[in-house]
C-alpha positions in Angstrom: -1.1 125.0 -208.5 -4.1 126.3 -208.2 -4.7 130.5 -208.4 -7.3 132.8 -207.3 -7.6 133.6 -210.7 -8.0 130.3 -212.2 -10.5 129.7 -209.8 -12.7 133.1 -210.7 -12.4 132.3 -214.3 -13.3 128.5 -213.9 -16.6 129.7 -211.7 -17.2 132.0 -214.2 -16.5 129.9 -217.3 -18.9 126.9 -215.6 -21.9 129.2 -215.1 -22.1 129.7 -219.2 -24.2 127.3 -221.0 -22.8 124.7 -223.5 -24.0 127.0 -226.6 -22.8 130.2 -225.0 -19.1 128.4 -224.6 -19.3 127.3 -228.4 -20.3 130.6 -229.7 -17.1 132.2 -227.8 -15.2 129.7 -228.6 -15.8 130.4 -232.1 -14.6 134.2 -231.7 -11.7 132.9 -230.2 -9.0 132.8 -233.5 -6.2 131.2 -231.1 -9.0 128.5 -230.4 -10.0 128.2 -233.9 -6.3 127.0 -235.3 -6.4 124.4 -232.8 -7.1 121.2 -234.9 -9.0 119.5 -232.2 -10.8 122.7 -231.9 -11.6 122.7 -235.5 -12.8 119.0 -235.4 -15.1 119.5 -232.5 -16.6 123.5 -233.9 -17.4 121.3 -237.1 -19.5 119.7 -235.5 -21.5 117.2 -238.3 -25.2 116.7 -238.4 -26.3 115.0 -234.8 -27.5 111.7 -235.5 -30.0 111.7 -232.5 -33.3 112.5 -233.3 -33.9 114.5 -230.4 -31.9 117.3 -232.4 -32.4 116.4 -236.1 -35.3 118.3 -237.1 -34.2 122.1 -238.6 -37.8 122.8 -238.4 -40.8 122.8 -236.2 -42.8 119.8 -235.8 -46.5 120.6 -236.3 -48.8 120.5 -233.4 -49.0 117.3 -231.8 -52.9 116.0 -232.7 -55.0 115.2 -230.0 -54.5 111.1 -230.3 -50.7 112.2 -229.9 -51.4 113.6 -226.4 -48.6 112.7 -223.8 -50.3 110.5 -220.7 -48.6 112.3 -217.7 -49.7 109.6 -215.5 -49.5 110.0 -211.9 -47.9 113.3 -212.2 -50.9 115.0 -213.8 -52.5 117.7 -212.0 -54.8 119.5 -214.7 -56.7 121.6 -212.2 -53.5 123.3 -210.7 -52.5 127.0 -211.4 -49.6 129.6 -210.6 -52.4 131.4 -208.0 -52.1 128.1 -205.7 -48.7 129.4 -205.2 -47.0 132.1 -202.6 -43.7 132.6 -204.3 -41.2 133.4 -202.1 -37.7 133.8 -203.2 -35.8 133.0 -206.6 -33.4 130.4 -205.7 -31.9 129.4 -209.3 -31.8 130.5 -213.4 -31.2 128.6 -216.4 -31.5 129.0 -219.7 -35.2 128.6 -219.8 -36.8 130.5 -216.6 -35.9 130.2 -213.0 -36.6 128.0 -209.7 -38.5 129.9 -207.1 -38.8 128.9 -203.8 -43.1 128.7 -203.3 -45.4 128.0 -200.4 -48.3 126.1 -201.4 -51.4 128.6 -200.0 -53.6 125.7 -199.1 -51.1 123.4 -197.1 -48.5 125.7 -196.4 -45.9 123.0 -197.9 -42.9 124.3 -199.3 -41.7 123.5 -203.0 -39.3 124.3 -206.0 -41.4 125.3 -208.5 -39.4 125.2 -211.8 -41.3 127.8 -214.8 -40.0 127.4 -218.0 -40.7 129.9 -220.6 -42.2 127.9 -223.7 -41.2 130.8 -226.6 -37.6 130.5 -225.1 -38.0 126.7 -225.0 -39.0 126.6 -228.9 -36.6 129.0 -229.7 -33.8 127.0 -229.2 -36.2 123.8 -230.3 -35.6 122.0 -227.1 -38.8 120.6 -226.5 -38.0 117.0 -226.5 -35.3 117.8 -223.6 -37.6 119.5 -221.3 -40.1 116.8 -222.2 -37.3 114.2 -221.2 -36.9 116.0 -218.4 -40.5 115.5 -217.3 -40.3 111.8 -218.2 -37.3 111.3 -216.0 -38.6 112.5 -213.3 -41.9 110.5 -213.3 -39.6 107.4 -213.0 -38.0 108.5 -209.7 -39.9 106.2 -207.9 -38.9 107.6 -204.2 -34.8 107.0 -205.1 -33.3 108.4 -201.8 -30.4 110.7 -204.1 -33.1 112.0 -207.0 -35.1 115.0 -206.5 -38.8 114.1 -206.7 -41.7 115.4 -208.9 -44.8 116.1 -207.2 -47.0 116.8 -209.8 -46.6 119.6 -213.3 -48.9 122.0 -215.4 -48.5 124.6 -217.4 -50.0 127.7 -218.7 -50.7 129.4 -222.5 -47.2 130.5 -222.0 -44.7 128.1 -219.4 -44.2 125.3 -218.2 -44.2 124.3 -214.6 -42.6 121.5 -212.3 -43.3 121.2 -208.6 -40.6 119.6 -207.3 -38.9 118.7 -203.9 -37.7 122.2 -202.5 -34.0 121.2 -201.6 -32.2 123.4 -199.7 -28.7 122.2 -197.8 -26.8 124.4 -201.8 -25.5 123.2 -204.5 -22.4 120.9 -204.0 -20.4 123.3 -206.4 -21.6 126.3 -203.7 -19.9 124.2 -200.6 -16.7 123.5 -202.9 -16.2 127.1 -203.7 -16.1 127.8 -200.1 -14.0 125.2 -199.1 -11.9 124.4 -202.3 -11.7 120.9 -201.6 -12.9 117.9 -199.5 -11.1 115.4 -197.0 -11.0 111.9 -198.6 -13.8 110.5 -196.3 -16.4 113.4 -197.0 -15.5 113.0 -201.1 -16.0 109.2 -200.8 -19.5 109.5 -199.2 -21.1 112.0 -202.0 -19.3 110.1 -204.5 -21.0 106.6 -203.5 -24.5 108.1 -203.0 -24.1 110.0 -206.6 -23.2 106.4 -208.2 -26.0 104.9 -206.6 -28.4 107.6 -207.8 -26.6 106.9 -211.2 -26.8 103.4 -211.2 -30.8 104.0 -210.4 -30.9 106.3 -213.6 -29.1 102.9 -215.6 -30.9 100.2 -214.5 -34.0 102.2 -216.1 -31.8 102.5 -219.4 -30.9 106.4 -218.6 -28.0 108.1 -219.2 -27.8 111.3 -217.5 -25.0 113.1 -219.1 -24.6 116.1 -217.1 -23.1 115.2 -213.8 -21.3 118.5 -212.3 -21.8 120.0 -208.9 -24.0 122.5 -210.0 -26.7 119.5 -210.8 -25.9 117.9 -207.2 -27.8 119.6 -204.0 -27.5 118.6 -200.6 -30.3 118.1 -198.3 -31.3 119.5 -195.4 -29.1 116.7 -193.4 -26.8 116.9 -195.9 -27.3 113.7 -198.5 -26.8 113.8 -202.0 -29.9 114.8 -204.6 -29.3 114.6 -207.9 -31.3 116.8 -209.7 -31.9 118.8 -213.6 -32.6 115.8 -215.6 -32.7 118.2 -219.0 -29.9 116.3 -220.5 -31.0 113.0 -219.7 -31.0 110.3 -222.9 -33.7 107.7 -222.6 -34.1 104.1 -223.6 -30.6 103.4 -223.9 -29.8 99.6 -223.6 -27.3 98.6 -221.7 -25.5 98.3 -225.0 -26.5 101.0 -226.6 -24.8 103.7 -227.7 -26.2 107.4 -228.6 -24.4 110.7 -230.1 -25.8 113.9 -229.3 -23.1 116.4 -228.6 -23.9 117.4 -225.2 -22.7 118.4 -221.7 -20.4 120.4 -219.5 -17.1 121.4 -221.4 -15.2 120.9 -218.1 -16.9 117.7 -217.6 -17.0 116.0 -221.3 -15.7 112.7 -222.5 -12.9 111.8 -224.5 -15.9 110.2 -226.9 -18.2 112.8 -227.0 -15.8 115.5 -228.2 -14.4 112.9 -230.6 -17.9 112.8 -231.5 -18.0 109.0 -231.5 -21.0 107.1 -230.0 -21.1 107.2 -226.4 -23.0 104.5 -223.8 -23.5 104.8 -220.2 -20.1 105.0 -219.1 -20.0 108.6 -219.8 -21.6 109.2 -216.7 -18.8 107.3 -215.2 -16.3 109.5 -216.7 -18.3 112.3 -214.7 -18.5 110.6 -211.7 -14.5 110.7 -211.7 -14.2 113.8 -213.1 -16.2 115.3 -209.9 -14.7 112.9 -207.4 -11.5 114.4 -208.5 -12.5 117.8 -208.4 -13.9 116.9 -204.6 -9.9 116.0 -203.6 -8.4 118.5 -205.5 -10.5 121.7 -206.2 -10.3 121.5 -210.0 -11.7 119.2 -212.6 -9.1 117.3 -214.7 -7.6 118.5 -217.3 -8.7 122.0 -216.6 -7.3 125.0 -218.0 -8.0 128.9 -218.7 -7.1 128.4 -222.1 -10.4 126.3 -223.9 -8.9 125.0 -226.4 -6.1 123.5 -224.4 -8.8 121.8 -222.1 -9.9 120.2 -224.9 -6.5 119.2 -226.2 -6.2 118.2 -222.1 -9.4 115.8 -222.0 -8.6 114.1 -225.5 -4.2 113.5 -225.2 -3.2 114.7 -221.7 -2.6 111.8 -219.2 -3.9 111.8 -216.0 -1.7 112.9 -213.3 -2.4 112.2 -209.6 -0.7 114.3 -206.8 0.8 112.3 -204.4 -1.8 113.8 -201.6 -4.5 110.9 -202.0 -4.7 107.5 -201.3 -3.4 104.4 -203.5 -7.4 103.3 -203.6 -8.6 106.7 -204.6 -6.3 106.6 -207.5 -6.9 103.1 -208.7 -10.9 104.8 -208.8 -9.9 107.9 -210.5 -7.7 105.9 -212.8 -10.0 103.8 -213.6 -13.2 106.1 -214.3 -11.0 108.6 -216.4 -9.9 106.0 -218.6 -10.1 107.9 -222.1 -11.1 104.4 -223.6 -14.6 103.9 -222.5 -14.3 99.7 -223.5 -11.5 99.7 -220.7 -13.5 102.2 -218.6 -14.4 101.1 -214.9 -18.2 100.3 -215.4 -18.1 99.3 -218.8 -18.7 95.9 -218.1 -21.0 95.4 -215.2 -21.7 99.3 -214.9 -22.7 100.1 -210.7 -21.2 96.9 -209.9 -17.9 97.6 -210.8 -18.2 101.0 -208.8 -20.0 99.3 -206.0 -17.7 96.5 -205.4 -14.2 99.2 -206.3 -11.9 99.0 -202.8 -12.3 102.9 -202.5 -15.6 102.1 -201.7 -15.4 99.3 -199.3 -15.9 101.9 -195.7 -19.4 102.0 -197.5 -22.7 99.6 -196.6 -24.6 100.2 -200.0 -27.5 99.1 -197.8 -27.6 101.4 -195.0 -26.4 104.2 -197.9 -29.7 103.9 -199.8 -31.4 103.8 -196.4 -29.8 106.6 -195.2 -28.7 105.3 -192.0 -25.1 106.8 -192.6 -24.4 110.1 -191.0 -23.6 112.7 -193.7 -19.9 114.0 -192.8 -21.4 117.7 -193.1 -24.6 119.1 -191.8 -25.9 122.1 -193.6 -27.6 122.8 -190.3 -30.7 124.9 -191.6 -33.0 126.0 -189.8 -36.3 125.4 -191.4 -37.9 126.1 -195.6 -36.9 130.2 -195.0 -33.1 129.5 -194.1 -31.6 130.5 -197.4 -27.9 130.3 -196.7 -26.5 127.9 -199.0 -28.4 129.5 -201.8 -25.9 131.8 -203.9 -26.8 135.3 -203.2 -26.8 135.9 -207.0 -30.1 134.6 -207.0 -32.0 135.2 -203.9 -30.9 138.6 -203.9 -33.1 138.7 -207.4 -36.6 140.5 -206.9 -39.6 138.1 -207.0 -41.3 138.9 -210.2 -44.3 140.9 -209.1 -46.4 140.2 -212.2 -46.3 136.6 -210.7 -50.1 136.8 -209.8 -51.4 138.9 -212.3 -53.8 138.6 -215.2 -51.8 139.2 -219.1 -53.2 141.9 -220.8 -55.3 140.4 -223.9 -53.0 141.8 -226.4 -50.5 139.3 -225.3 -52.2 136.5 -226.0 -50.8 136.3 -230.0 -50.4 133.5 -232.3 -47.0 132.7 -230.8 -48.3 131.9 -227.4 -51.2 129.8 -229.0 -48.0 128.0 -230.9 -46.1 127.4 -227.3 -49.4 126.1 -226.1 -49.9 123.5 -228.8 -46.2 122.3 -228.8 -46.4 121.1 -225.4 -49.7 119.2 -225.4 -49.6 116.5 -222.9 -47.1 118.2 -220.4 -50.4 119.0 -218.4 -52.8 121.8 -218.4 -54.0 124.3 -216.4 -56.3 126.9 -218.6 -55.5 129.6 -216.3 -53.0 132.6 -217.5 -52.4 134.3 -214.8 -48.9 134.0 -214.4 -46.6 135.8 -216.3 -42.3 136.1 -215.3 
């Protein structure tokens, strides 16, 4: 039985990044004695090229510049926007609600600090996010990128503004969803994942915080920072990344993994929608990892046989036997649990969502966590920096992101 203290501990824990989580785990003497955790903490050097360099790469030469394609807007600058509210925060910056001063349109502007990105050597992940956003050609359940630009010290993503709230926020308020509502969300999520897989992209970080509802109640998948590009249908990768509650067994085992890692995560999110907590969850982190690796899936009898069968297929510990292993999204789409879904109507947004966020307009922030919206918008956003701040480190940061697109204005500091 889930207790309120379980839920509080769970919510607090999942607000932490993976690095912070691992560091905290490493200081827990009981957890460190656990053999599986010892194995996980003793991470071998990653084989993924994106993480192999221990020293910063030299700045790219002009011939290595990245072509931003249709999203490039080199004339854009921060002062084009009126920044209204903080609506999200992450490791490298903030997401702000902003209105464009010329066309009065509302956008979500993701502002990332280059210095913080460089310090953690995350440049490749940020560029990967940009690349994945560029490939999203109007899929109904993926957030859209309007354009991107950079100043000397920051990167800017100008994104669709989605204000129906995080799925996590709604789950937190309602504890769990009825099966028809969970099916609708799972179907739209699966459609988005299937589309990414068709582009040879593995998402790798599916969790309720990265799943938004739009103003009508449809799913919008966001945050592509951990996506892995160029994974062919039978291809694998081996980077240890993701969010602890949703890590698939093969990731914990440090084995090569493929796109079926996303179907495990879909199973974990569907389980959480139906039961209120992720499968295998424990407040003891070592025990949770052990549960993911070794504990059989236990399903209470308050769900349909179809839902039970789907969860058993998605949460199969052996990825070679997992639902989606052979025909990917087609296997998910054809499962009996989704038989009430007309997939053409779903993708055309012709199915009425089971929940309407009932937002009155762009300024309606009722579904955003007050933890974000109560934070003052930095007053220095539209100010010019002191020339003394233009240091060698800022020059280094500017050179590291050549090709992201560049706006020479330096009029924005958070």
